[in-house]
C-alpha positions as a Markdown table, in Angstrom:
| # | Residue | x | y | z |
|---|---|---|---|---|
| 1 | Unk | 0.0 | 0.0 | 0.0 |
| 2 | Unk | 1.1 | 3.5 | -0.7 |
| 3 | Unk | 1.7 | 5.9 | 2.1 |
| 4 | Unk | -0.7 | 8.8 | 2.6 |
| 5 | Unk | 0.3 | 12.3 | 3.4 |
| 6 | Unk | -1.3 | 14.2 | 6.3 |
| 7 | Unk | -3.8 | 15.8 | 3.8 |
| 8 | Unk | -5.0 | 12.4 | 2.7 |
| 9 | Unk | -3.5 | 12.5 | -0.8 |
| 10 | Unk | -1.2 | 9.6 | -1.8 |
| 11 | Unk | 2.5 | 10.2 | -1.7 |
| 12 | Unk | 4.4 | 10.1 | -5.0 |
| 13 | Unk | 6.0 | 6.7 | -5.6 |
| 14 | Unk | 9.2 | 5.7 | -7.5 |
| 15 | Unk | 7.0 | 4.6 | -10.4 |
| 16 | Unk | 5.5 | 8.1 | -10.6 |
| 17 | Unk | 8.9 | 9.6 | -10.8 |
| 18 | Unk | 10.0 | 7.2 | -13.6 |
| 19 | Unk | 6.9 | 8.0 | -15.6 |
| 20 | Unk | 7.6 | 11.8 | -15.4 |
| 21 | Unk | 11.3 | 11.3 | -16.1 |
| 22 | Unk | 10.7 | 9.1 | -19.1 |
| 23 | Unk | 8.1 | 11.5 | -20.5 |
| 24 | Unk | 10.4 | 14.4 | -20.1 |
| 25 | Unk | 13.4 | 12.6 | -21.7 |
| 26 | Unk | 11.1 | 11.6 | -24.6 |
| 27 | Unk | 10.0 | 15.2 | -25.2 |
| 28 | Unk | 13.6 | 16.4 | -25.1 |
| 29 | Unk | 14.7 | 13.7 | -27.5 |
| 30 | Unk | 11.9 | 14.5 | -29.9 |
| 31 | Unk | 12.9 | 18.2 | -29.9 |
| 32 | Unk | 16.6 | 17.3 | -30.4 |
| 33 | Unk | 15.7 | 15.2 | -33.5 |
| 34 | Unk | 13.2 | 17.7 | -34.9 |
| 35 | Unk | 15.2 | 20.9 | -34.6 |
| 36 | Unk | 17.9 | 20.0 | -37.2 |
| 37 | Unk | 15.2 | 19.0 | -39.6 |
| 38 | Unk | 13.4 | 22.3 | -39.3 |
| 39 | Unk | 16.6 | 24.3 | -39.2 |
| 40 | Unk | 17.9 | 22.8 | -42.5 |
| 41 | Unk | 14.9 | 24.3 | -44.3 |
| 42 | Unk | 16.1 | 27.8 | -43.7 |
| 43 | Unk | 18.0 | 29.5 | -46.5 |
| 44 | Unk | 21.7 | 29.4 | -46.2 |
| 45 | Unk | 23.9 | 32.5 | -45.7 |
| 46 | Unk | 24.8 | 33.0 | -49.4 |
| 47 | Unk | 21.1 | 33.1 | -50.3 |
| 48 | Unk | 20.4 | 35.6 | -47.6 |
| 49 | Unk | 23.3 | 37.8 | -48.7 |
| 50 | Unk | 21.8 | 38.0 | -52.2 |
| 51 | Unk | 18.3 | 38.9 | -50.9 |
| 52 | Unk | 18.9 | 42.5 | -52.1 |
| 53 | Unk | 21.4 | 44.1 | -54.4 |
| 54 | Unk | 22.3 | 47.7 | -55.4 |
| 55 | Unk | 22.9 | 48.5 | -59.0 |
| 56 | Unk | 24.6 | 51.6 | -60.3 |
| 57 | Unk | 22.5 | 52.8 | -63.3 |
| 58 | Unk | 24.3 | 56.1 | -64.0 |
| 59 | Unk | 26.0 | 54.7 | -67.1 |
| 60 | Unk | 22.8 | 53.3 | -68.8 |
| 61 | Unk | 21.9 | 55.8 | -71.6 |
| 62 | Unk | 18.3 | 56.1 | -72.9 |
| 63 | Unk | 17.6 | 53.1 | -75.2 |
| 64 | Unk | 20.1 | 50.9 | -73.4 |
| 65 | Unk | 19.5 | 47.9 | -71.1 |
| 66 | Unk | 21.6 | 45.8 | -68.8 |
| 67 | Unk | 21.0 | 42.4 | -67.1 |
| 68 | Unk | 22.0 | 41.7 | -63.5 |
| 69 | Unk | 21.6 | 38.6 | -61.4 |
| 70 | Unk | 19.3 | 38.7 | -58.3 |
| 71 | Unk | 18.4 | 35.5 | -56.3 |
| 72 | Unk | 19.8 | 33.4 | -59.2 |
| 73 | Unk | 17.5 | 35.0 | -61.8 |
| 74 | Unk | 18.3 | 37.5 | -64.5 |
| 75 | Unk | 16.8 | 41.0 | -64.0 |
| 76 | Unk | 16.4 | 43.3 | -66.9 |
| 77 | Unk | 17.0 | 47.0 | -66.2 |
| 78 | Unk | 16.1 | 49.3 | -69.1 |
| 79 | Unk | 16.3 | 53.1 | -69.6 |
| 80 | Unk | 13.6 | 53.6 | -72.2 |
| 81 | Unk | 13.6 | 56.5 | -74.7 |
| 82 | Unk | 10.9 | 59.1 | -74.6 |
| 83 | Unk | 9.4 | 57.6 | -77.7 |
| 84 | Unk | 9.3 | 54.1 | -76.1 |
| 85 | Unk | 7.5 | 55.5 | -73.1 |
| 86 | Unk | 5.0 | 57.3 | -75.3 |
| 87 | Unk | 4.3 | 54.2 | -77.4 |
| 88 | Unk | 3.9 | 52.0 | -74.2 |
| 89 | Unk | 1.6 | 54.6 | -72.7 |
| 90 | Unk | -0.6 | 54.7 | -75.8 |
| 91 | Unk | -1.4 | 50.9 | -75.6 |
| 92 | Unk | -5.0 | 50.2 | -74.5 |
| 93 | Unk | -5.6 | 47.6 | -71.8 |
| 94 | Unk | -7.9 | 45.9 | -74.3 |
| 95 | Unk | -5.0 | 45.1 | -76.5 |
| 96 | Unk | -3.1 | 43.2 | -73.7 |
| 97 | Unk | -3.2 | 39.5 | -73.1 |
| 98 | Unk | -2.5 | 40.0 | -69.4 |
| 99 | Unk | -4.2 | 43.0 | -68.0 |
| 100 | Unk | -2.5 | 42.7 | -64.5 |
| 101 | Unk | 0.6 | 44.7 | -63.8 |
| 102 | Unk | 2.5 | 41.8 | -62.2 |
| 103 | Unk | 4.4 | 44.4 | -60.1 |
| 104 | Unk | 5.4 | 43.4 | -56.6 |
| 105 | Unk | 5.6 | 47.0 | -55.6 |
| 106 | Unk | 1.8 | 47.5 | -56.2 |
| 107 | Unk | -1.3 | 45.7 | -55.1 |
| 108 | Unk | -1.9 | 42.4 | -56.9 |
| 109 | Unk | -4.9 | 43.7 | -58.9 |
| 110 | Unk | -3.2 | 46.8 | -60.4 |
| 111 | Unk | -3.8 | 47.2 | -64.1 |
| 112 | Unk | -0.9 | 46.7 | -66.6 |
| 113 | Unk | -0.7 | 50.4 | -67.6 |
| 114 | Unk | 2.7 | 51.7 | -68.6 |
| 115 | Unk | 2.8 | 53.8 | -65.4 |
| 116 | Unk | 2.2 | 50.7 | -63.2 |
| 117 | Unk | 4.9 | 48.8 | -65.0 |
| 118 | Unk | 7.5 | 51.6 | -64.8 |
| 119 | Unk | 9.6 | 52.8 | -61.9 |
| 120 | Unk | 6.9 | 55.4 | -61.0 |
| 121 | Unk | 6.3 | 59.1 | -61.1 |
| 122 | Unk | 9.2 | 61.0 | -62.6 |
| 123 | Unk | 11.0 | 57.8 | -63.6 |
| 124 | Unk | 8.6 | 56.4 | -66.2 |
| 125 | Unk | 11.6 | 55.8 | -68.5 |
| 126 | Unk | 13.0 | 53.1 | -66.1 |
| 127 | Unk | 11.7 | 49.5 | -66.2 |
| 128 | Unk | 13.0 | 46.7 | -64.0 |
| 129 | Unk | 11.8 | 43.1 | -64.6 |
| 130 | Unk | 12.7 | 39.5 | -63.9 |
| 131 | Unk | 14.0 | 38.2 | -67.2 |
| 132 | Unk | 12.3 | 34.8 | -67.4 |
| 133 | Unk | 9.7 | 34.2 | -70.0 |
| 134 | Unk | 6.4 | 33.4 | -68.3 |
| 135 | Unk | 5.7 | 30.5 | -70.7 |
| 136 | Unk | 8.5 | 28.1 | -69.9 |
| 137 | Unk | 11.2 | 30.2 | -68.1 |
| 138 | Unk | 13.5 | 30.9 | -71.1 |
| 139 | Unk | 15.4 | 34.2 | -71.2 |
| 140 | Unk | 14.0 | 36.6 | -73.8 |
| 141 | Unk | 16.3 | 38.6 | -76.0 |
| 142 | Unk | 16.1 | 42.3 | -75.3 |
| 143 | Unk | 15.5 | 45.2 | -77.8 |
| 144 | Unk | 13.8 | 42.9 | -80.3 |
| 145 | Unk | 10.5 | 41.4 | -81.2 |
| 146 | Unk | 7.4 | 42.9 | -82.9 |
| 147 | Unk | 7.0 | 45.5 | -80.2 |
| 148 | Unk | 10.6 | 46.6 | -79.7 |
| 149 | Unk | 10.8 | 45.1 | -76.2 |
| 150 | Unk | 11.8 | 41.5 | -75.6 |
| 151 | Unk | 11.4 | 38.4 | -77.8 |
| 152 | Unk | 11.6 | 34.8 | -76.6 |
| 153 | Unk | 12.9 | 32.8 | -79.6 |
| 154 | Unk | 12.2 | 29.4 | -78.0 |
| 155 | Unk | 8.4 | 29.6 | -78.5 |
| 156 | Unk | 7.8 | 33.0 | -80.1 |
| 157 | Unk | 6.5 | 35.2 | -77.2 |
| 158 | Unk | 6.8 | 39.0 | -77.9 |
| 159 | Unk | 6.8 | 41.6 | -75.1 |
| 160 | Unk | 6.6 | 45.3 | -75.5 |
| 161 | Unk | 8.9 | 48.0 | -74.0 |
| 162 | Unk | 6.9 | 47.8 | -70.8 |
| 163 | Unk | 7.5 | 44.0 | -70.5 |
| 164 | Unk | 3.8 | 43.2 | -71.3 |
| 165 | Unk | 3.0 | 40.0 | -73.3 |
| 166 | Unk | 1.6 | 41.1 | -76.6 |
| 167 | Unk | 1.9 | 38.0 | -78.8 |
| 168 | Unk | 2.8 | 34.3 | -78.4 |
| 169 | Unk | 2.1 | 31.6 | -75.9 |
| 170 | Unk | 3.3 | 33.3 | -72.7 |
| 171 | Unk | 0.4 | 33.8 | -70.3 |
| 172 | Unk | 1.6 | 36.7 | -68.2 |
| 173 | Unk | 3.6 | 39.9 | -68.3 |
| 174 | Unk | 7.3 | 39.7 | -67.2 |
| 175 | Unk | 7.2 | 40.0 | -63.4 |
| 176 | Unk | 8.5 | 43.1 | -61.6 |
| 177 | Unk | 10.5 | 42.4 | -58.5 |
| 178 | Unk | 10.4 | 44.7 | -55.4 |
| 179 | Unk | 12.8 | 47.6 | -56.1 |
| 180 | Unk | 13.4 | 51.3 | -55.3 |
| 181 | Unk | 15.8 | 54.0 | -56.3 |
| 182 | Unk | 17.9 | 54.8 | -53.2 |
| 183 | Unk | 19.5 | 57.7 | -55.1 |
| 184 | Unk | 19.4 | 59.1 | -58.6 |
| 185 | Unk | 22.1 | 56.7 | -59.7 |
| 186 | Unk | 21.5 | 53.7 | -57.5 |
| 187 | Unk | 18.7 | 51.1 | -57.8 |
| 188 | Unk | 18.1 | 48.6 | -55.0 |
| 189 | Unk | 16.4 | 45.3 | -55.9 |
| 190 | Unk | 14.9 | 43.2 | -53.2 |
């Protein structure tokens, strides 16, 4: 029989202690096994270091474009001419295959106007886009195609100077990553 305390409750036994100790060790062991599995899903240090980049755009003349690498993807940065901006602004949304801006800097439902695809007020000449065709992920050729923007020779997708899909099998406009001008000459992506 177990001994009773003065209050009438049974005293803990050695078996009670073993149950508690075993349960505690099992919980600690499960946590010790689970933590490395969860931790290995975090991005490594090299990926975190590339989460944002700064690009000097001072040498890009109107009509020129460069390609930089961000998070393992090509990013097109283009300084459009006044004529290219005017032509892109004149395009009606009814003419577009994808009417959504696909701009991570705006709300998801923003229309694909030239202004919503550009770098914003006072910087309408600048366009920054992830350079992967939205059809199968090929890299389009810049300053070419039927609309003077980008052309994906793999399957024939044509993008205009605002990166909007105009012709071909691609279903969406070229995506615009999060970016901002930190100065007149420096663009930060990410």
